[in-house]
DSSP file (Angstrom, degrees, kcal/mol; ACC not computed):
  #  RESIDUE AA STRUCTURE BP1 BP2  ACC     N-H-->O    O-->H-N    N-H-->O    O-->H-N    TCO  KAPPA ALPHA  PHI   PSI    X-CA   Y-CA   Z-CA
    1    1 A X              0   0    0      0, 0.0     2,-0.2     0, 0.0     0, 0.0   0.000 360.0 360.0 360.0 135.6   71.1  115.2  133.2
    2    2 A X        -     0   0    0      1,-0.1     2,-0.0     0, 0.0     0, 0.0  -0.540 360.0-100.3 -82.9 149.2   73.8  112.9  132.0
    3    3 A X        -     0   0    0     -2,-0.2     2,-0.4     1,-0.0    -1,-0.1  -0.350  32.6-142.1 -67.4 148.5   75.7  113.7  128.8
    4    4 A X        -     0   0    0     -2,-0.0     2,-0.5     2,-0.0    -1,-0.0  -0.935   8.6-135.6-113.0 133.9   74.7  111.8  125.7
    5    5 A X        -     0   0    0     -2,-0.4     2,-0.4     2,-0.0     3,-0.0  -0.773  20.9-170.6 -91.1 128.9   77.3  110.6  123.2
    6    6 A X        -     0   0    0     -2,-0.5     3,-0.1     1,-0.1    -2,-0.0  -0.959  25.9-140.1-117.8 136.5   76.4  111.2  119.5
    7    7 A X  S    S+     0   0    0     -2,-0.4     9,-0.5     1,-0.1     2,-0.4   0.806  94.4  22.6 -64.1 -26.9   78.4  109.7  116.6
    8    8 A X  S    S-     0   0    0      7,-0.1     2,-0.2    -3,-0.0    -1,-0.1  -0.995  79.4-131.5-136.9 142.8   77.9  113.1  114.8
    9    9 A X    >   -     0   0    0     -2,-0.4     3,-1.1     3,-0.3     6,-0.2  -0.595  25.6-118.7 -87.0 158.6   77.2  116.5  116.1
   10   10 A X  T 3  S+     0   0    0      1,-0.2     3,-0.2    -2,-0.2    -1,-0.1   0.791 114.1  56.5 -65.7 -26.5   74.4  118.5  114.5
   11   11 A X  T 3  S+     0   0    0      1,-0.2     2,-0.4     2,-0.1    -1,-0.2   0.600 106.6  51.2 -82.4  -9.8   77.0  121.1  113.5
   12   12 A X    X   +     0   0    0     -3,-1.1     3,-1.7     1,-0.1    -3,-0.3  -0.760  58.8 175.9-129.7  87.2   79.1  118.7  111.6
   13   13 A X  T 3  S+     0   0    0     -2,-0.4    -1,-0.1     1,-0.3     3,-0.1   0.688  78.0  65.4 -66.8 -17.1   77.0  116.6  109.1
   14   14 A X  T 3  S-     0   0    0      1,-0.3    -1,-0.3     3,-0.0     2,-0.1   0.532 107.6-123.6 -82.6  -4.6   80.2  114.9  107.7
   15   15 A X    <   -     0   0    0     -3,-1.7    -1,-0.3    -6,-0.2    -7,-0.1  -0.421  54.2 -10.3  95.9-172.2   80.8  113.2  111.1
   16   16 A X        -     0   0    0     -9,-0.5     2,-0.4    -2,-0.1    64,-0.2  -0.238  62.5-152.5 -65.2 150.1   83.7  113.1  113.4
   17   17 A X        -     0   0    0     62,-0.1    16,-2.9    63,-0.0    17,-0.3  -0.966  11.2-124.3-128.9 141.9   87.0  114.6  112.3
   18   18 A X  E     +A   32   0A   0     47,-3.6    14,-0.3    -2,-0.4    49,-0.1  -0.555  21.5 178.6 -80.0 146.6   90.6  113.9  113.3
   19   19 A X  E     -     0   0A   0     12,-3.5     2,-0.3     1,-0.5    13,-0.2   0.648  67.4 -14.8-113.3 -34.3   92.8  116.7  114.6
   20   20 A X  E     -A   31   0A   0     11,-1.6    11,-2.8    45,-0.1    -1,-0.5  -0.971  57.6-159.1-161.8 164.9   96.0  114.8  115.3
   21   21 A X  E     +A   30   0A   0     -2,-0.3     2,-0.3     9,-0.2     9,-0.2  -0.982   9.2 172.7-150.0 161.9   97.4  111.2  115.7
   22   22 A X  E     -A   29   0A   0      7,-2.2     7,-3.2    -2,-0.3     2,-0.4  -0.954  27.8-116.4-157.9 171.5  100.3  109.4  117.3
   23   23 A X  E     +A   28   0A   0     -2,-0.3     2,-0.3     5,-0.2     5,-0.2  -0.952  35.1 161.0-119.1 135.8  101.5  105.8  118.0
   24   24 A X  E >   -A   27   0A   0      3,-2.1     3,-1.6    -2,-0.4    -2,-0.1  -0.970  61.1  -7.2-154.9 140.3  102.0  104.3  121.4
   25   25 A X  T 3  S-     0   0    0     -2,-0.3     3,-0.1     1,-0.3    -1,-0.0   0.837 128.7 -48.6  44.9  47.3  102.3  100.9  122.9
   26   26 A X  T 3  S+     0   0    0      1,-0.2    16,-2.6    15,-0.1    17,-0.4   0.724 117.7 109.0  71.9  21.5  101.3   99.1  119.7
   27   27 A X  E <   -AB  24  41A   0     -3,-1.6    -3,-2.1    14,-0.3     2,-0.5  -0.940  65.9-132.7-130.5 152.2   98.3  101.3  119.1
   28   28 A X  E     -AB  23  40A   0     12,-2.9    12,-2.6    -2,-0.3     2,-0.5  -0.910  26.6-162.4 -95.2 126.4   97.2  104.1  116.8
   29   29 A X  E     -AB  22  39A   0     -7,-3.2    -7,-2.2    -2,-0.5     2,-0.5  -0.961   4.8-169.0-115.9 124.9   95.8  107.0  118.8
   30   30 A X  E     -AB  21  38A   0      8,-3.1     8,-2.8    -2,-0.5     2,-0.6  -0.954  10.5-151.1-115.4 124.1   93.6  109.5  117.0
   31   31 A X  E     -AB  20  37A   0    -11,-2.8   -12,-3.5    -2,-0.5   -11,-1.6  -0.841  18.1-144.8 -92.7 125.3   92.6  112.8  118.7
   32   32 A X  E >   -A   18   0A   0      4,-3.4     3,-2.1    -2,-0.6   -14,-0.3  -0.507  22.5-112.6 -87.8 158.4   89.3  114.0  117.3
   33   33 A X  T 3  S+     0   0    0    -16,-2.9   -15,-0.1     1,-0.3    -1,-0.1   0.758 116.8  59.8 -62.3 -24.8   88.5  117.7  116.9
   34   34 A X  T 3  S-     0   0    0    -17,-0.3    -1,-0.3     2,-0.1     3,-0.1   0.412 124.1-101.7 -85.7   4.3   85.8  117.5  119.6
   35   35 A X  S <  S+     0   0    0     -3,-2.1    -2,-0.1     1,-0.3     2,-0.0   0.226  79.8 130.1  99.6 -14.5   88.5  116.4  122.1
   36   36 A X        -     0   0    0     -5,-0.1    -4,-3.4     1,-0.0     2,-0.4  -0.373  45.9-145.9 -69.8 153.5   87.9  112.6  122.2
   37   37 A X  E     -B   31   0A   0     -6,-0.2     2,-0.5    -3,-0.1    -6,-0.2  -0.982   8.7-162.3-121.7 136.8   90.8  110.2  121.7
   38   38 A X  E     -B   30   0A   0     -8,-2.8    -8,-3.1    -2,-0.4     2,-0.4  -0.974   3.2-165.9-120.8 126.0   90.4  106.9  119.9
   39   39 A X  E     +B   29   0A   0     -2,-0.5     2,-0.4   -10,-0.2   -10,-0.2  -0.951   8.3 178.4-116.8 131.8   92.9  104.1  120.3
   40   40 A X  E     -B   28   0A   0    -12,-2.6   -12,-2.9    -2,-0.4     2,-0.1  -0.981  34.9-105.3-130.3 141.0   93.1  101.1  118.0
   41   41 A X  E >   -B   27   0A   0     -2,-0.4     3,-1.9   -14,-0.2   -14,-0.3  -0.414  23.3-132.5 -63.8 138.2   95.5   98.2  118.0
   42   42 A X  G >  S+     0   0    0    -16,-2.6     3,-2.4     1,-0.3     7,-0.5   0.758 101.9  77.2 -62.0 -23.5   98.0   98.4  115.1
   43   43 A X  G 3  S+     0   0    0    -17,-0.4    -1,-0.3     1,-0.3     3,-0.2   0.743  83.7  65.5 -59.7 -21.0   97.2   94.7  114.4
   44   44 A X  G <  S+     0   0    0     -3,-1.9    44,-1.8     1,-0.2     2,-0.5   0.721 104.0  48.3 -68.2 -20.4   94.0   96.1  112.8
   45   45 A X    X>  -     0   0    0     -3,-2.4     4,-2.8    -4,-0.2     3,-0.6  -0.796  66.0-173.9-128.7  87.2   96.2   97.8  110.1
   46   46 A X  H 3> S+     0   0    0     -2,-0.5     4,-2.0     1,-0.3    -1,-0.1   0.833  85.7  53.2 -54.0 -39.0   98.8   95.5  108.6
   47   47 A X  H 34 S+     0   0    0      1,-0.2    -1,-0.3     2,-0.2     4,-0.1   0.900 114.6  41.6 -65.3 -38.7  100.5   98.2  106.5
   48   48 A X  H X4 S+     0   0    0     -3,-0.6     3,-1.3     1,-0.2    -2,-0.2   0.906 112.2  54.6 -72.9 -41.1  100.9  100.4  109.6
   49   49 A X  H 3< S+     0   0    0     -4,-2.8    -2,-0.2    -7,-0.5    -1,-0.2   0.843 113.8  41.8 -61.7 -34.0  101.9   97.5  111.8
   50   50 A X  T 3< S+     0   0    0     -4,-2.0    -1,-0.3    -5,-0.2    -2,-0.2   0.319  96.8 107.1 -95.6   8.6  104.7   96.5  109.4
   51   51 A X  S <  S-     0   0    0     -3,-1.3     2,-0.1    -4,-0.1    -3,-0.1  -0.467  70.5-111.3 -92.7 159.0  105.9  100.0  108.7
   52   52 A X     >  -     0   0    0     -2,-0.1     4,-2.1     1,-0.1     3,-0.4  -0.478  32.9-110.7 -78.6 156.2  109.0  101.9  109.8
   53   53 A X  H  > S+     0   0    0      1,-0.2     4,-2.1     2,-0.2     5,-0.1   0.871 118.2  55.3 -56.3 -39.9  108.7  104.9  112.2
   54   54 A X  H  > S+     0   0    0      1,-0.2     4,-0.6     2,-0.2    -1,-0.2   0.871 108.7  47.9 -63.8 -36.0  109.6  107.4  109.4
   55   55 A X  H >4 S+     0   0    0     -3,-0.4     3,-0.6     1,-0.2    17,-0.3   0.877 111.1  50.5 -71.7 -37.5  106.8  106.0  107.2
   56   56 A X  H 3< S+     0   0    0     -4,-2.1    -2,-0.2     1,-0.2    -1,-0.2   0.854 106.3  56.2 -66.3 -34.3  104.3  106.2  110.1
   57   57 A X  H 3< S+     0   0    0     -4,-2.1     2,-1.3    -5,-0.2    -1,-0.2   0.680  90.2  79.7 -72.7 -17.2  105.3  109.8  110.8
   58   58 A X    <<  +     0   0    0     -4,-0.6    14,-0.5    -3,-0.6    13,-0.4  -0.673  67.5 133.8 -94.3  82.8  104.5  110.8  107.2
   59   59 A X        -     0   0    0     -2,-1.3     2,-0.3    11,-0.2    11,-0.2  -0.881  35.1-161.8-129.8 160.4  100.7  111.2  107.4
   60   60 A X  E     -C   69   0B   0      9,-2.4     9,-3.0    -2,-0.3     2,-0.3  -0.995  22.5-120.6-141.2 144.1   98.1  113.7  106.3
   61   61 A X  E     -C   68   0B   0     -2,-0.3     2,-0.3     7,-0.2     7,-0.3  -0.676  33.8-165.2 -79.9 140.0   94.6  114.5  107.2
   62   62 A X  E >>> +C   67   0B   0      5,-2.6     5,-2.0    -2,-0.3     3,-1.2  -0.835  61.6  25.1-121.9 162.1   92.2  114.2  104.2
   63   63 A X  G >45S-     0   0    0     -2,-0.3     3,-1.0     1,-0.3    -1,-0.2   0.876 133.1 -58.8  54.5  41.7   88.6  115.3  103.7
   64   64 A X  G 345S-     0   0    0      1,-0.3    -1,-0.3    -3,-0.2    -2,-0.1   0.823 113.0 -39.7  55.5  34.2   89.0  118.1  106.4
   65   65 A X  G <45S+     0   0    0     -3,-1.2   -47,-3.6     2,-0.2    -1,-0.3   0.455 112.5 111.7  99.5   1.8   89.9  115.4  108.9
   66   66 A X  T <<5S+     0   0    0     -3,-1.0    13,-2.5    -4,-0.8    14,-0.5   0.627  85.4  25.3 -81.2 -11.3   87.4  112.7  108.0
   67   67 A X  E   < -CD  62  78B   0     -5,-2.0    -5,-2.6    11,-0.2     2,-0.4  -0.938  66.7-139.9-144.9 167.3   90.3  110.5  106.8
   68   68 A X  E     -CD  61  77B   0      9,-2.6     9,-2.6    -2,-0.3     2,-0.4  -0.996  17.4-164.9-131.4 135.5   94.0  109.9  107.3
   69   69 A X  E     -CD  60  76B   0     -9,-3.0    -9,-2.4    -2,-0.4     2,-0.6  -0.977  13.4-165.0-126.9 134.7   96.5  109.1  104.5
   70   70 A X  E >>> - D   0  75B   0      5,-2.7     5,-1.6    -2,-0.4     4,-1.2  -0.927   9.6-168.1-112.7 101.0  100.0  107.7  104.7
   71   71 A X  T 345S+     0   0    0     -2,-0.6     3,-0.3   -13,-0.4    -1,-0.1   0.865  84.1  51.8 -62.7 -37.9  101.6  108.4  101.2
   72   72 A X  T 345S+     0   0    0    -14,-0.5    51,-1.4   -17,-0.3    -1,-0.2   0.781 118.6  37.8 -69.7 -24.2  104.6  106.2  101.7
   73   73 A X  T <45S-     0   0    0     -3,-0.7    -1,-0.2   -18,-0.2    -2,-0.2   0.505 100.8-130.6-102.2  -7.4  102.5  103.3  102.7
   74   74 A X  T  <5 +     0   0    0     -4,-1.2     2,-0.4    -3,-0.3    -3,-0.2   0.920  59.6 144.9  54.1  46.1   99.6  103.9  100.3
   75   75 A X  E   < -D   70   0B   0     -5,-1.6    -5,-2.7   -28,-0.1     2,-0.4  -0.942  30.2-176.0-120.0 136.4   97.2  103.6  103.3
   76   76 A X  E     -D   69   0B   0     -2,-0.4     2,-0.4    -7,-0.2    -7,-0.2  -0.998   2.7-171.9-131.2 133.5   94.0  105.4  103.9
   77   77 A X  E     -D   68   0B   0     -9,-2.6    -9,-2.6    -2,-0.4     2,-0.4  -0.969  16.7-138.0-125.0 143.3   91.8  105.2  107.0
   78   78 A X  E  >  -D   67   0B   0     -2,-0.4     4,-2.1   -11,-0.2   -11,-0.2  -0.829   9.9-142.1 -96.6 134.0   88.4  106.6  107.6
   79   79 A X  H  > S+     0   0    0    -13,-2.5     4,-2.4    -2,-0.4     5,-0.2   0.898 104.9  54.2 -61.2 -39.6   87.7  108.2  111.0
   80   80 A X  H  > S+     0   0    0    -14,-0.5     4,-1.8     1,-0.2    -1,-0.2   0.911 107.2  49.9 -61.9 -42.0   84.2  106.8  110.9
   81   81 A X  H  >>S+     0   0    0      2,-0.2     5,-2.4     1,-0.2     4,-0.5   0.889 109.5  52.1 -63.7 -38.4   85.5  103.3  110.2
   82   82 A X  H ><5S+     0   0    0     -4,-2.1     3,-1.2     1,-0.2    -2,-0.2   0.931 109.0  49.6 -61.9 -44.5   87.9  103.7  113.2
   83   83 A X  H 3<5S+     0   0    0     -4,-2.4    -1,-0.2     1,-0.3    -2,-0.2   0.840 110.3  50.8 -62.7 -32.9   85.0  104.7  115.4
   84   84 A X  H 3<5S-     0   0    0     -4,-1.8    -1,-0.3    -5,-0.2    -2,-0.2   0.534 113.0-121.2 -82.8  -6.3   83.0  101.7  114.3
   85   85 A X  T <<5 +     0   0    0     -3,-1.2     2,-0.6    -4,-0.5    -3,-0.2   0.756  54.1 159.4  74.6  24.7   86.0   99.4  115.0
   86   86 A X      < -     0   0    0     -5,-2.4    -1,-0.2    -6,-0.1    -2,-0.1  -0.721  30.9-144.6 -84.2 118.2   86.3   98.1  111.5
   87   87 A X        -     0   0    0     -2,-0.6   -42,-0.1     1,-0.1     2,-0.1  -0.382  35.4 -86.7 -71.9 160.2   89.8   96.6  110.8
   88   88 A X        -     0   0    0    -44,-1.8   -42,-0.1     1,-0.1    -1,-0.1  -0.470  57.7 -97.9 -63.3 135.6   91.3   97.1  107.3
   89   89 A X        -     0   0    0     -2,-0.1    47,-0.3     1,-0.1    -1,-0.1  -0.236  42.2-109.7 -57.5 144.4   90.0   94.2  105.1
   90   90 A X        -     0   0    0      1,-0.2    45,-0.1    45,-0.1    -1,-0.1  -0.205  47.5 -74.4 -68.0 164.5   92.4   91.3  104.7
   91   91 A X        -     0   0    0     43,-0.4    45,-0.2     1,-0.1    -1,-0.2  -0.245  53.2-137.4 -57.7 148.5   94.2   90.7  101.5
   92   92 A X     >  -     0   0    0     43,-0.2     4,-1.9    45,-0.1     5,-0.2  -0.466  27.9 -93.1-104.2 178.9   92.1   89.2   98.8
   93   93 A X  H  > S+     0   0    0      1,-0.2     4,-2.2     2,-0.2     5,-0.2   0.848 123.4  57.3 -61.8 -35.0   92.7   86.4   96.3
   94   94 A X  H  > S+     0   0    0      2,-0.2     4,-2.1     1,-0.2    -1,-0.2   0.917 106.0  49.4 -62.5 -43.1   93.8   88.9   93.7
   95   95 A X  H  > S+     0   0    0      1,-0.2     4,-1.4     2,-0.2    -1,-0.2   0.913 111.4  48.7 -63.1 -42.2   96.5   90.2   96.0
   96   96 A X  H  X S+     0   0    0     -4,-1.9     4,-0.5     1,-0.2    -1,-0.2   0.871 111.8  49.7 -65.2 -35.8   97.7   86.7   96.7
   97   97 A X  H  < S+     0   0    0     -4,-2.2     4,-0.4     1,-0.2     3,-0.3   0.835 111.5  48.7 -71.9 -32.2   97.8   85.9   93.0
   98   98 A X  H  X S+     0   0    0     -4,-2.1     4,-2.2     1,-0.2     3,-0.4   0.735  90.4  83.6 -78.2 -22.6   99.8   89.0   92.1
   99   99 A X  H  X S+     0   0    0     -4,-1.4     4,-2.3     1,-0.2     5,-0.2   0.880  89.5  47.4 -52.8 -48.8  102.4   88.5   94.8
  100  100 A X  H  X S+     0   0    0     -4,-0.5     4,-2.5    -3,-0.3    -1,-0.2   0.872 111.6  52.1 -63.2 -34.0  104.6   86.1   92.8
  101  101 A X  H  > S+     0   0    0     -4,-0.4     4,-2.3    -3,-0.4    -1,-0.2   0.887 108.7  50.5 -67.7 -38.5  104.5   88.4   89.8
  102  102 A X  H  X S+     0   0    0     -4,-2.2     4,-2.2     2,-0.2    -2,-0.2   0.938 112.5  46.2 -63.4 -46.9  105.6   91.3   92.0
  103  103 A X  H  X S+     0   0    0     -4,-2.3     4,-2.6     1,-0.2    -2,-0.2   0.925 112.5  50.4 -60.6 -45.4  108.5   89.3   93.4
  104  104 A X  H  X S+     0   0    0     -4,-2.5     4,-2.6     1,-0.2    -1,-0.2   0.888 109.5  50.6 -63.2 -40.1  109.5   88.1   89.9
  105  105 A X  H  X S+     0   0    0     -4,-2.3     4,-1.8     2,-0.2    -1,-0.2   0.932 112.1  46.9 -63.2 -45.6  109.5   91.6   88.5
  106  106 A X  H  <>S+     0   0    0     -4,-2.2     5,-2.3     1,-0.2     4,-0.3   0.921 114.3  47.1 -62.7 -43.8  111.7   93.0   91.3
  107  107 A X  H ><5S+     0   0    0     -4,-2.6     3,-1.3     1,-0.2    -1,-0.2   0.894 108.9  53.8 -67.0 -39.5  114.1   90.1   91.0
  108  108 A X  H 3<5S+     0   0    0     -4,-2.6    -1,-0.2     1,-0.3    -2,-0.2   0.865 107.6  51.9 -62.5 -34.0  114.3   90.3   87.2
  109  109 A X  T 3<5S-     0   0    0     -4,-1.8    -1,-0.3    -5,-0.2    -2,-0.2   0.538 114.4-121.8 -78.0  -5.9  115.2   94.0   87.6
  110  110 A X  T < 5 +     0   0    0     -3,-1.3     2,-0.3    -4,-0.3    -3,-0.2   0.822  63.9 141.9  71.1  31.7  118.0   93.0   90.0
  111  111 A X      < -     0   0    0     -5,-2.3    -1,-0.2    -6,-0.1     2,-0.2  -0.790  47.5-135.8-108.3 147.8  116.5   95.1   92.9
  112  112 A X     >  -     0   0    0     -2,-0.3     4,-2.4     1,-0.1     5,-0.2  -0.486  36.7-104.6 -83.4 167.8  116.2   94.4   96.6
  113  113 A X  H  > S+     0   0    0      1,-0.2     4,-2.7     2,-0.2     5,-0.2   0.903 123.7  52.6 -59.8 -39.8  113.0   95.3   98.3
  114  114 A X  H  > S+     0   0    0      2,-0.2     4,-2.2     1,-0.2    -1,-0.2   0.901 109.4  48.2 -63.8 -40.9  114.6   98.4   99.8
  115  115 A X  H  > S+     0   0    0      2,-0.2     4,-2.3     1,-0.2    -1,-0.2   0.913 112.8  47.7 -66.4 -42.6  115.8   99.6   96.3
  116  116 A X  H  X S+     0   0    0     -4,-2.4     4,-2.1     2,-0.2    -2,-0.2   0.932 110.9  51.8 -63.4 -44.8  112.4   99.0   94.8
  117  117 A X  H  X>S+     0   0    0     -4,-2.7     5,-2.6     1,-0.2     4,-1.1   0.908 109.6  49.8 -58.1 -42.7  110.7  100.8   97.7
  118  118 A X  H ><5S+     0   0    0     -4,-2.2     3,-0.5     1,-0.2    -1,-0.2   0.920 109.9  50.0 -63.7 -43.7  113.1  103.8   97.2
  119  119 A X  H 3<5S+     0   0    0     -4,-2.3    -1,-0.2     1,-0.2    -2,-0.2   0.852 116.0  43.2 -61.9 -34.2  112.4  104.0   93.5
  120  120 A X  H 3<5S-     0   0    0     -4,-2.1    -1,-0.2    -5,-0.2    -2,-0.2   0.587 109.4-121.3 -88.4 -10.9  108.6  103.9   94.2
  121  121 A X  T <<5S+     0   0    0     -4,-1.1     2,-0.2    -3,-0.5    -3,-0.2   0.823  76.4 113.9  71.7  31.0  108.8  106.4   97.1
  122  122 A X  S   <S-     0   0    0     -5,-2.6    -1,-0.3    -6,-0.2     2,-0.2  -0.646  71.2 -89.0-122.7 178.8  107.2  103.7   99.4
  123  123 A X     >  -     0   0    0    -51,-1.4     4,-1.7    -2,-0.2     5,-0.1  -0.588  24.5-125.7 -90.9 155.3  108.4  101.8  102.4
  124  124 A X  H  > S+     0   0    0      1,-0.2     4,-2.8    -2,-0.2     5,-0.2   0.851 112.2  61.7 -63.8 -33.7  110.2   98.5  102.2
  125  125 A X  H  > S+     0   0    0      1,-0.2     4,-2.6     2,-0.2    -1,-0.2   0.903 103.1  49.1 -60.1 -40.9  107.5   97.1  104.6
  126  126 A X  H  > S+     0   0    0      2,-0.2     4,-2.5     1,-0.2    -1,-0.2   0.933 111.7  48.4 -63.8 -46.0  104.9   97.9  102.0
  127  127 A X  H  X S+     0   0    0     -4,-1.7     4,-2.5     1,-0.2    -2,-0.2   0.922 112.6  49.3 -60.0 -44.5  106.9   96.1   99.3
  128  128 A X  H  X S+     0   0    0     -4,-2.8     4,-1.1     1,-0.2    -2,-0.2   0.932 111.5  47.5 -62.2 -47.2  107.4   93.1  101.5
  129  129 A X  H  <>S+     0   0    0     -4,-2.6     5,-2.7     1,-0.2     6,-0.5   0.900 112.8  49.5 -61.9 -40.7  103.7   92.8  102.5
  130  130 A X  H ><5S+     0   0    0     -4,-2.5     3,-1.2     1,-0.2    -1,-0.2   0.904 108.4  52.8 -65.2 -40.7  102.7   93.1   98.8
  131  131 A X  H 3<5S+     0   0    0     -4,-2.5    -1,-0.2     1,-0.3    -2,-0.2   0.701 109.8  49.3 -70.0 -17.9  105.2   90.4   97.8
  132  132 A X  T 3<5S-     0   0    0     -4,-1.1    -1,-0.3    -3,-0.4    -2,-0.2   0.473 113.8-117.9 -94.5  -3.9  103.7   88.1  100.4
  133  133 A X  T < 5S+     0   0    0     -3,-1.2    -3,-0.2    -4,-0.4   -37,-0.2   0.738  77.7 127.8  74.6  22.2  100.2   88.7   99.3
  134  134 A X      < +     0   0    0     -5,-2.7   -43,-0.4    -6,-0.2     2,-0.3   0.414  57.3  62.9 -93.1   1.3   99.3   90.2  102.7
  135  135 A X  S    S-     0   0    0     -6,-0.5     2,-0.9    -5,-0.2   -43,-0.2  -0.919  85.7-112.7-125.7 151.1   97.9   93.5  101.4
  136  136 A X        +     0   0    0     -2,-0.3     2,-0.3   -47,-0.3   -45,-0.1  -0.746  54.2 160.5 -78.0 108.9   94.9   94.4   99.2
  137  137 A X        -     0   0    0     -2,-0.9     2,-0.2   -45,-0.1   -45,-0.1  -0.837  16.6-171.6-126.5 165.4   96.6   95.7   96.1
  138  138 A X     >  -     0   0    0     -2,-0.3     4,-2.0   -43,-0.0     3,-0.4  -0.674  46.5 -61.3-141.1-163.8   95.4   96.2   92.6
  139  139 A X  H  > S+     0   0    0      1,-0.2     4,-3.0    -2,-0.2     5,-0.2   0.858 122.5  59.0 -58.7 -41.5   96.5   97.1   89.1
  140  140 A X  H  > S+     0   0    0      1,-0.2     4,-2.1     2,-0.2    -1,-0.2   0.909 108.8  45.7 -57.9 -39.9   97.8  100.6   90.0
  141  141 A X  H  > S+     0   0    0     -3,-0.4     4,-2.2     2,-0.2    -1,-0.2   0.929 112.2  51.0 -67.7 -43.1  100.3   99.1   92.4
  142  142 A X  H  X S+     0   0    0     -4,-2.0     4,-2.6     1,-0.2    -2,-0.2   0.930 110.7  49.3 -57.7 -45.9  101.3   96.4   90.0
  143  143 A X  H  X S+     0   0    0     -4,-3.0     4,-2.8     1,-0.2    -1,-0.2   0.887 108.5  53.4 -61.6 -39.2  101.9   99.1   87.3
  144  144 A X  H  X S+     0   0    0     -4,-2.1     4,-2.2    -5,-0.2    -1,-0.2   0.898 110.6  47.2 -63.0 -39.8  104.0  101.2   89.7
  145  145 A X  H  X S+     0   0    0     -4,-2.2     4,-1.8     2,-0.2    -2,-0.2   0.947 113.2  47.4 -65.5 -48.8  106.2   98.1   90.4
  146  146 A X  H  <>S+     0   0    0     -4,-2.6     5,-2.9     1,-0.2     4,-0.5   0.911 112.9  49.3 -61.4 -42.2  106.6   97.3   86.7
  147  147 A X  H ><5S+     0   0    0     -4,-2.8     3,-1.2     1,-0.2    -1,-0.2   0.926 111.2  49.2 -60.8 -45.2  107.4  101.0   85.9
  148  148 A X  H 3<5S+     0   0    0     -4,-2.2    -1,-0.2     1,-0.3    -2,-0.2   0.788 111.9  49.6 -66.0 -27.3  110.0  101.1   88.8
  149  149 A X  T 3<5S-     0   0    0     -4,-1.8    -1,-0.3    -5,-0.1    -2,-0.2   0.476 114.1-118.1 -88.8  -3.2  111.5   97.9   87.5
  150  150 A X  T < 5 +     0   0    0     -3,-1.2     2,-0.3    -4,-0.5    -3,-0.2   0.808  69.4 135.6  71.4  29.5  111.7   99.2   83.9
  151  151 A X      < -     0   0    0     -5,-2.9    -1,-0.3    -6,-0.2    -2,-0.1  -0.813  61.2-103.0-110.2 149.9  109.4   96.5   82.6
  152  152 A X    >   -     0   0    0     -2,-0.3     3,-2.0     1,-0.1    -1,-0.1  -0.356  32.4-116.3 -67.5 153.1  106.4   96.9   80.2
  153  153 A X  T 3  S+     0   0    0      1,-0.3    -1,-0.1    -7,-0.0    -7,-0.1   0.691 115.7  53.9 -66.3 -17.8  103.0   96.8   81.9
  154  154 A X  T 3  S+     0   0    0      2,-0.1    -1,-0.3    -8,-0.0    -2,-0.1   0.290  80.7 136.8 -96.6  11.2  102.1   93.6   80.0
  155  155 A X    <   -     0   0    0     -3,-2.0     2,-0.4     2,-0.1   -50,-0.1  -0.285  34.1-167.7 -60.4 137.9  105.3   91.8   81.3
  156  156 A X              0   0    0    -52,-0.0    -2,-0.1     1,-0.0    -1,-0.0  -0.988 360.0 360.0-126.5 138.3  104.7   88.3   82.4
  157  157 A X              0   0    0     -2,-0.4    -2,-0.1     0, 0.0    -1,-0.0   0.494 360.0 360.0 -68.5 360.0  107.3   86.2   84.4
């Protein structure tokens, strides 16, 4: 009888779980607890693709391995989404509209992208992508930028 592949085992109702990950040849490789390895192009994940090696190395498993979190990049991936081949959604209109405000706040504070990233505990790549409107960001990220720049949350350029 040939083996049958199941997306979830009967013993794990939460689905597949990650055990470890690494990056190689422009890909994210995730080793699952059941021994399978899943490789995805980094192009699927703009925050990861534009990040520094040190930021990529700072990751944590979440939900007992059902997700992966990169705190410096503010990126979260679901193992199930990886298995389904779903890329991270592209930036939305809100992110594109916030980008000029993010740049203006940083410039008014007299900070470089690297300095702002350091104050926020994030990577310069993340700051750069957000300022170009290339990431899905929201109000919490905007507030973090304004706080790091010493500006009130209702500040307008």
